C-alpha positions as CSV (number, residue, x, y, z in Angstrom):
1,M,0.0,0.0,0.0
2,Y,2.7,2.4,0.9
3,F,4.6,1.7,-2.3
4,V,1.5,2.6,-4.4
5,Y,1.0,5.8,-2.3
6,S,4.7,6.8,-2.8
7,L,4.5,6.1,-6.5
8,L,1.3,8.2,-6.8
9,M,3.1,11.0,-4.8
10,G,6.0,10.8,-7.3
11,L,3.7,11.0,-10.3
12,A,1.9,14.0,-8.8
13,A,5.2,15.7,-8.2
14,L,6.3,15.2,-11.8
15,L,3.1,16.7,-13.0
16,L,3.6,19.7,-10.7
17,V,7.2,20.4,-11.7
18,P,6.4,23.1,-14.3
19,Y,4.2,24.9,-11.7
20,W,6.8,24.7,-9.0
21,L,9.5,26.0,-11.4
22,V,7.4,28.9,-12.4
23,Q,6.4,29.8,-8.8
24,G,10.0,29.3,-7.7
25,L,11.4,31.6,-10.4
26,R,8.7,34.3,-10.1
27,Q,8.0,34.4,-6.4
28,R,10.9,32.4,-4.9
29,K,8.5,29.7,-3.6
30,Y,9.3,26.0,-3.2
31,L,12.8,26.1,-4.7
32,P,14.7,27.8,-1.8
33,N,13.5,25.2,0.7
34,L,13.5,22.2,-1.6
35,G,16.8,20.8,-0.2
36,E,15.4,21.0,3.3
37,R,12.2,19.4,2.4
38,L,14.0,16.5,0.7
39,G,16.0,16.1,3.9
40,F,19.4,16.8,2.3
41,S,20.1,20.1,4.1
42,L,18.8,21.2,7.5
43,P,21.1,24.1,8.4
44,S,19.0,25.2,11.4
45,L,20.0,22.0,13.2
46,A,23.7,22.5,12.7
47,K,24.2,24.4,15.9
48,L,22.7,21.6,18.1
49,P,25.2,19.2,19.6
50,A,25.4,15.7,18.1
51,Q,24.8,14.1,21.5
52,R,21.6,15.5,22.9
53,P,18.4,14.4,24.6
54,G,15.5,13.5,22.3
55,A,13.9,16.6,20.8
56,I,10.2,17.6,21.1
57,W,9.2,18.3,17.5
58,I,6.1,20.5,16.8
59,H,4.8,20.5,13.3
60,A,2.6,23.6,12.5
61,V,1.6,23.7,8.9
62,S,1.1,27.4,8.3
63,V,0.3,30.7,10.0
64,G,-2.8,29.6,11.8
65,E,-1.2,26.5,13.3
66,V,1.9,28.4,14.3
67,L,-0.1,31.0,16.1
68,S,-2.1,28.3,18.0
69,S,1.1,26.5,18.9
70,I,2.9,29.4,20.6
71,T,1.6,29.0,24.1
72,L,2.0,25.2,24.0
73,A,5.6,25.5,22.6
74,R,6.6,28.0,25.3
75,R,5.2,25.8,28.1
76,L,7.0,22.8,26.7
77,K,10.3,24.6,26.6
78,E,9.8,25.7,30.2
79,A,8.8,22.2,31.3
80,Y,11.6,20.4,29.4
81,P,14.5,23.0,29.0
82,D,17.1,20.3,28.3
83,R,15.2,18.9,25.4
84,P,15.7,20.7,22.0
85,L,12.4,22.2,20.8
86,I,12.1,21.9,17.0
87,V,9.3,23.6,15.1
88,S,8.5,22.8,11.5
89,T,6.2,24.3,9.0
90,T,5.1,23.7,5.4
91,T,4.6,27.2,4.1
92,I,7.0,30.1,3.7
93,T,4.7,32.4,5.6
94,G,4.4,29.9,8.5
95,H,8.1,29.6,8.6
96,A,8.7,33.4,8.7
97,L,6.0,33.7,11.5
98,A,7.6,30.9,13.5
99,R,10.9,32.7,13.4
100,E,9.2,35.9,14.6
101,R,6.9,34.5,17.3
102,V,8.8,31.4,18.5
103,P,12.3,32.7,19.0
104,F,12.8,30.3,21.9
105,A,12.7,27.3,19.6
106,D,16.1,25.6,19.1
107,A,15.5,25.2,15.4
108,I,12.9,26.0,12.9
109,L,12.7,24.0,9.7
110,Y,10.5,22.9,6.8
111,F,8.7,19.6,7.2
112,P,9.9,16.8,4.9
113,L,8.1,15.7,1.8
114,D,6.3,12.5,2.5
115,W,8.7,10.1,0.8
116,A,10.4,7.5,2.9
117,F,14.0,8.7,2.1
118,C,13.0,12.3,3.0
119,V,11.3,11.3,6.2
120,R,14.2,9.1,7.3
121,R,16.8,11.9,6.7
122,A,14.7,14.4,8.6
123,I,14.1,12.1,11.6
124,D,17.8,11.2,11.7
125,A,18.7,14.8,11.8
126,V,16.0,16.0,14.3
127,K,16.3,13.0,16.6
128,P,12.9,13.4,18.2
129,S,11.6,11.6,21.2
130,L,8.1,13.0,20.5
131,V,6.3,14.6,17.5
132,L,3.3,16.9,18.0
133,V,1.2,17.5,14.9
134,L,-1.0,20.6,15.1
135,E,-4.5,20.0,13.8
136,T,-4.7,17.0,11.4
137,E,-1.9,16.8,8.7
138,I,-1.8,13.0,7.9
139,W,1.4,12.0,6.2
140,P,1.4,8.2,6.0
141,N,5.1,7.6,5.4
142,F,6.1,9.9,8.2
143,L,3.7,8.2,10.6
144,R,4.9,4.8,9.7
145,E,8.6,5.7,10.0
146,A,8.0,7.3,13.4
147,R,6.2,4.2,14.6
148,R,8.9,1.9,13.3
149,R,11.4,3.8,15.5
150,G,9.2,3.9,18.5
151,I,8.7,7.7,18.3
152,P,5.2,8.7,19.6
153,V,3.2,11.0,17.3
154,L,0.5,13.0,19.0
155,F,-2.1,15.0,17.1
156,V,-3.0,18.1,19.1
157,S,-6.0,20.4,18.5
158,G,-7.1,18.1,15.7
159,R,-9.9,19.1,13.4
160,I,-11.5,17.9,10.2
161,S,-13.4,20.6,8.4
162,D,-16.7,20.1,6.5
163,R,-14.8,20.6,3.2
164,S,-12.0,18.1,4.2
165,F,-14.4,15.5,5.4
166,A,-16.5,15.7,2.2
167,R,-13.3,15.2,0.2
168,Y,-12.3,12.2,2.2
169,Q,-15.8,10.8,1.8
170,S,-15.7,11.4,-1.9
171,C,-12.3,9.7,-2.3
172,L,-13.4,6.8,-0.1
173,G,-16.5,6.3,-2.2
174,A,-14.4,6.1,-5.4
175,F,-11.3,4.3,-4.1
176,G,-12.4,2.8,-0.8
177,F,-11.0,-0.7,-1.7
178,F,-7.5,0.8,-1.4
179,L,-7.9,4.0,0.5
180,R,-9.9,2.8,3.5
181,P,-7.5,0.1,4.7
182,F,-4.5,2.3,3.9
183,L,-5.9,5.3,5.8
184,K,-6.8,3.0,8.7
185,D,-3.3,1.6,8.8
186,A,-1.7,5.1,8.6
187,L,-3.9,6.4,11.4
188,S,-3.1,3.5,13.6
189,N,0.5,4.5,13.6
190,A,-0.2,7.7,15.7
191,S,-0.2,7.4,19.5
192,A,-3.3,9.5,20.1
193,F,-5.5,12.2,18.6
194,L,-6.6,15.2,20.8
195,M,-9.5,16.7,18.8
196,Q,-11.1,20.1,19.1
197,S,-14.7,18.9,19.3
198,E,-16.8,15.7,19.4
199,K,-17.7,16.2,15.8
200,D,-14.1,16.2,14.8
201,A,-13.5,13.1,16.9
202,E,-16.5,11.3,15.3
203,R,-15.2,12.2,11.8
204,L,-11.7,10.9,12.6
205,R,-13.1,7.6,13.9
206,A,-15.2,7.3,10.7
207,L,-12.0,7.6,8.7
208,G,-10.5,4.7,10.5
209,A,-8.6,6.0,13.6
210,P,-8.7,3.6,16.5
211,A,-11.6,4.7,18.7
212,N,-9.6,4.2,22.0
213,C,-6.9,6.7,20.7
214,V,-9.3,9.6,19.9
215,Y,-10.1,12.1,22.6
216,V,-11.8,15.6,22.8
217,S,-9.5,18.1,24.5
218,G,-10.5,21.5,23.0
219,N,-9.0,24.0,20.7
220,L,-5.5,25.4,21.4
221,K,-6.4,28.6,19.6
222,Y,-8.4,29.8,22.6
223,D,-5.2,29.7,24.7
224,L,-3.4,32.3,22.7
225,D,-1.4,34.9,24.6
226,L,-2.3,38.4,23.7
227,P,0.6,39.9,21.8
228,A,2.5,42.7,23.4
229,P,2.7,46.2,21.8
230,T,5.4,46.4,19.1
231,P,7.3,49.3,17.7
232,L,4.8,49.3,14.8
233,S,1.7,49.3,17.0
234,N,3.2,52.0,19.2
235,W,4.0,54.2,16.2
236,L,0.5,53.6,14.7
237,E,-1.2,54.4,18.0
238,T,0.8,57.7,18.2
239,E,0.0,58.6,14.6
240,I,-3.7,57.9,15.1
241,R,-3.8,60.3,18.1
242,R,-1.7,62.9,16.4
243,S,-3.8,63.0,13.2
244,G,-7.2,62.5,14.9
245,R,-7.9,59.5,12.6
246,G,-10.8,57.2,13.2
247,P,-12.5,54.9,13.2
248,I,-9.7,52.3,12.5
249,I,-10.6,49.3,10.5
250,V,-8.3,46.3,10.5
251,A,-8.9,43.8,7.6
252,G,-6.7,40.9,8.6
253,S,-5.5,37.9,6.5
254,V,-7.2,39.0,3.3
255,V,-6.7,36.5,0.5
256,A,-6.3,36.7,-3.2
257,T,-9.2,38.6,-5.0
258,E,-10.6,39.7,-1.7
259,E,-8.6,42.9,-1.5
260,P,-11.1,44.9,-3.7
261,L,-14.0,43.6,-1.5
262,A,-12.3,44.9,1.7
263,L,-11.8,48.2,-0.1
264,I,-15.5,48.3,-1.0
265,A,-16.5,47.6,2.6
266,F,-14.2,50.4,3.8
267,G,-15.6,52.7,1.1
268,T,-19.1,52.2,2.5
269,L,-17.9,53.3,5.9
270,Q,-16.0,56.3,4.5
271,G,-19.2,57.9,3.3
272,E,-20.1,58.6,6.9
273,Y,-16.6,58.6,8.5
274,P,-14.2,60.4,6.1
275,K,-11.3,60.3,8.6
276,A,-11.5,56.5,8.8
277,L,-8.2,54.5,8.2
278,L,-8.1,51.0,6.8
279,V,-5.2,48.7,7.8
280,L,-5.2,46.1,5.0
281,A,-3.2,43.0,5.8
282,P,-2.8,40.4,3.0
283,R,-2.5,36.8,4.1
284,K,0.5,36.0,1.9
285,P,3.6,38.0,0.9
286,E,3.0,37.3,-2.8
287,R,-0.1,39.4,-2.5
288,F,1.6,42.5,-1.2
289,D,2.2,44.1,-4.6
290,A,-1.2,43.0,-6.0
291,A,-2.9,44.6,-3.0
292,A,-1.0,47.8,-3.6
293,E,-2.2,47.8,-7.2
294,F,-5.8,47.4,-6.1
295,I,-5.5,50.2,-3.6
296,D,-3.9,52.4,-6.3
297,E,-6.7,51.5,-8.8
298,S,-9.3,52.6,-6.2
299,H,-7.7,56.1,-6.3
300,R,-6.8,56.0,-2.6
301,K,-3.6,57.3,-1.1
302,F,-1.8,54.7,1.0
303,I,1.5,53.9,2.7
304,R,3.3,50.6,2.9
305,R,4.7,49.2,6.1
306,S,7.9,48.3,4.3
307,Q,8.5,51.9,3.5
308,L,8.6,52.9,7.2
309,P,11.9,53.2,9.1
310,I,10.5,51.4,12.1
311,P,12.3,48.6,13.9
312,G,11.0,45.1,13.3
313,L,11.3,44.9,9.5
314,A,14.5,43.9,7.7
315,Q,13.8,46.3,4.8
316,A,13.4,49.4,7.0
317,Q,15.2,52.3,5.4
318,A,17.1,54.3,8.0
319,S,17.8,57.0,5.5
320,Q,14.2,58.2,5.4
321,T,13.4,61.5,7.1
322,P,11.0,61.7,10.0
323,S,8.4,63.4,7.8
324,D,8.2,60.2,5.8
325,C,7.2,58.3,8.9
326,A,3.7,59.8,9.3
327,I,0.2,59.2,8.2
328,H,-0.8,62.4,6.2
329,D,-4.4,63.6,6.0
330,D,-4.9,62.3,2.5
331,V,-3.8,58.7,3.3
332,T,-6.7,56.4,3.9
333,V,-5.1,53.0,3.7
334,F,-2.2,51.5,5.6
335,L,-0.9,48.4,3.7
336,L,0.6,45.9,6.2
337,D,3.1,44.2,3.8
338,S,4.9,42.3,6.6
339,I,4.6,39.0,8.4
340,G,4.0,38.7,12.2
341,E,2.8,42.2,13.0
342,L,-0.9,41.9,12.4
343,A,-1.9,40.5,15.8
344,S,-0.5,43.5,17.7
345,L,-2.6,45.9,15.6
346,Y,-6.0,44.4,16.6
347,R,-5.9,46.2,19.9
348,L,-6.0,49.5,18.0
349,A,-9.0,48.5,15.9
350,D,-12.5,49.9,16.1
351,G,-13.8,47.5,13.5
352,V,-12.4,44.2,12.3
353,F,-12.8,42.2,9.1
354,I,-11.8,38.5,9.0
355,G,-10.2,37.8,5.7
356,G,-10.8,34.7,3.6
357,S,-14.5,34.9,4.3
358,L,-16.0,37.0,1.5
359,V,-14.5,34.6,-1.1
360,P,-14.7,30.8,-1.0
361,S,-11.5,30.4,1.0
362,G,-12.8,29.0,4.3
363,G,-12.1,32.0,6.5
364,H,-9.5,32.6,9.2
365,N,-9.1,32.7,12.9
366,I,-11.4,35.2,14.7
367,L,-10.0,34.7,18.2
368,E,-7.1,37.2,18.2
369,P,-9.4,40.2,17.6
370,A,-12.0,38.7,19.9
371,A,-9.5,38.4,22.7
372,F,-9.0,42.1,22.5
373,G,-12.7,42.7,22.8
374,K,-13.1,43.5,19.1
375,I,-16.2,42.3,17.2
376,P,-15.3,39.9,14.4
377,V,-17.1,40.7,11.2
378,F,-16.8,38.0,8.5
379,G,-18.4,36.8,5.3
380,P,-20.3,33.6,4.5
381,S,-17.2,31.4,3.9
382,M,-16.0,30.2,7.4
383,E,-15.8,26.5,6.8
384,N,-12.3,26.2,8.2
385,F,-13.5,27.7,11.5
386,A,-17.1,26.6,11.4
387,E,-17.3,25.5,15.1
388,I,-15.8,28.7,16.4
389,A,-17.8,31.0,14.1
390,S,-21.0,29.2,15.1
391,R,-20.3,29.6,18.8
392,F,-19.6,33.3,18.5
393,L,-22.7,33.9,16.3
394,S,-24.9,31.9,18.7
395,A,-23.6,34.0,21.6
396,G,-24.2,37.3,19.7
397,A,-20.4,37.9,19.8
398,A,-19.8,38.2,16.0
399,V,-21.5,39.4,12.8
400,Q,-21.7,37.4,9.6
401,V,-22.4,39.4,6.4
402,D,-23.2,38.4,2.8
403,S,-21.4,41.3,1.0
404,P,-18.7,43.9,1.5
405,E,-21.4,46.6,1.6
406,D,-23.1,44.8,4.5
407,A,-19.8,44.8,6.4
408,G,-19.5,48.6,6.0
409,V,-23.1,49.0,7.2
410,A,-22.4,46.7,10.2
411,W,-19.5,48.9,11.3
412,I,-21.6,52.1,10.8
413,E,-24.3,50.7,13.1
414,F,-21.7,49.8,15.7
415,F,-20.1,53.2,15.7
416,R,-23.6,54.9,16.0
417,N,-24.2,52.8,19.1
418,P,-20.9,52.6,21.1
419,E,-22.5,51.1,24.2
420,R,-23.9,48.2,22.1
421,M,-20.5,47.8,20.4
422,K,-18.7,47.7,23.7
423,K,-21.2,45.1,25.1
424,I,-20.8,42.8,22.1
425,G,-17.0,43.1,22.2
426,E,-17.0,42.2,25.9
427,T,-19.1,39.1,25.1
428,A,-16.5,38.1,22.5
429,R,-13.6,38.6,24.9
430,R,-15.4,36.6,27.7
431,L,-16.1,33.8,25.2
432,V,-12.4,33.4,24.5
433,E,-11.5,33.6,28.2
434,G,-14.1,31.0,29.1
435,S,-12.9,28.5,26.5
436,R,-9.3,28.2,27.5
437,G,-7.8,24.9,28.8
438,A,-6.8,22.9,25.8
439,T,-3.1,23.5,26.4
440,D,-3.3,22.2,30.0
441,R,-5.0,19.0,28.7
442,A,-2.4,18.6,25.9
443,I,0.5,19.1,28.4
444,A,-1.0,16.4,30.6
445,E,-1.0,13.9,27.7
446,I,2.4,15.0,26.4
447,S,4.0,14.5,29.8
448,K,2.9,10.8,29.8
449,L,4.6,10.3,26.4
450,V,7.8,12.2,27.3
451,E,8.3,10.5,30.6
452,A,7.1,7.0,29.9
453,P,9.3,4.3,28.4
454,V,8.6,3.4,24.8
455,P,6.2,0.4,24.7
456,S,7.8,-2.7,23.3
457,E,5.1,-3.2,20.7
458,L,6.1,0.2,19.2
459,R,9.8,-0.6,19.2
460,H,9.4,-4.0,17.4
461,K,6.4,-3.3,15.1
462,T,7.3,-4.1,11.6
463,A,5.5,-1.9,9.1
464,R,4.0,-3.6,6.1
465,G,5.6,-2.9,2.7
466,D,8.5,-0.7,1.7
467,A,8.2,2.7,0.0
């Protein structure tokens, strides 16, 4: 089974080579970290001593998983200071954010491609005693190789979205004769699954995970630490006060083709609040220039974060004069073309838009603004955060809209009734505070795996078939 899976992975990779080459040459994606993902070069591990205790390896796919892992990672480093803490990601943005927000990690690297030779090289280099996978990234060859070596793999804050479950069901319906036993075998190689909700747990059991290894422990995202003020947030707060700007709208994690919609929503607000300022934060770096073009086409004056000589950005230009570091009266949009600085700006927001929700992208995390007492406003596409969105809507702590114009109207209604806005924002904050605890439950399970001897059945299990 694993040979067929690896063969299909190879064929898919061959088909994708032209795309990878184009993206690599145009946007420097994939190619720069290919050696690392193949397991040939892991420079971030070079500084670690050859003889060391088994590492704790946390895999966080992208930005959302990195953010939800920060509190857990910090507590693990405090609890096991002698063990190297290794963080891996799949995406470039996740990698950059991990470097920014998890500086206490001993190494940050890219997760290996799921071929046996890549996985073996990566495991040999990391030398983990435990692997924690955030949410539910199922890589069969990695799981099998870890089990062969007696390395526990624990899925933490696991979830299976409506979209993902439908895809699994569709594939099982078409290729169940192969996929069902293969998926069951792959899932049996994990030590345990700590899922976000009972629905997620039920779905994972339906896919073949051993029922006695699946538990509900809650969502790590609720345990986020509020980000401290940064040089950028301090500067922006000062500028807002100096220039008398407001209200401030933060449109966070906006995805491709959604930038014009965020501008439309903001335009609706501007009709009543001409001194409003929009902070537009694209989700991915490759959208920074495209977002700038959209703003320019809307005939709005804007400034880019990358043009400001403020600490915290590698491209800061120290030669700029102080007059360049200001929001002039004709500027209505601040383009946040940086990674890792969005969270600290939510505390300055009067209104918040959650990106990825006005286009069919599945939405993004609403908890960071909510933890600051800000009301999350989002569109109809929230499949990736359906459970969280549903909880907030049921509690009257968020607003879902069908169009960008509706988002603008929602903000106007809030600003006309500040007492109501404050009450809803406080409800959102309390909902976050009252839902914490997943990290404590995860730590309890992790401590059992870190301190317990490796069971003999794990040490001696022989996996079926070679890839």
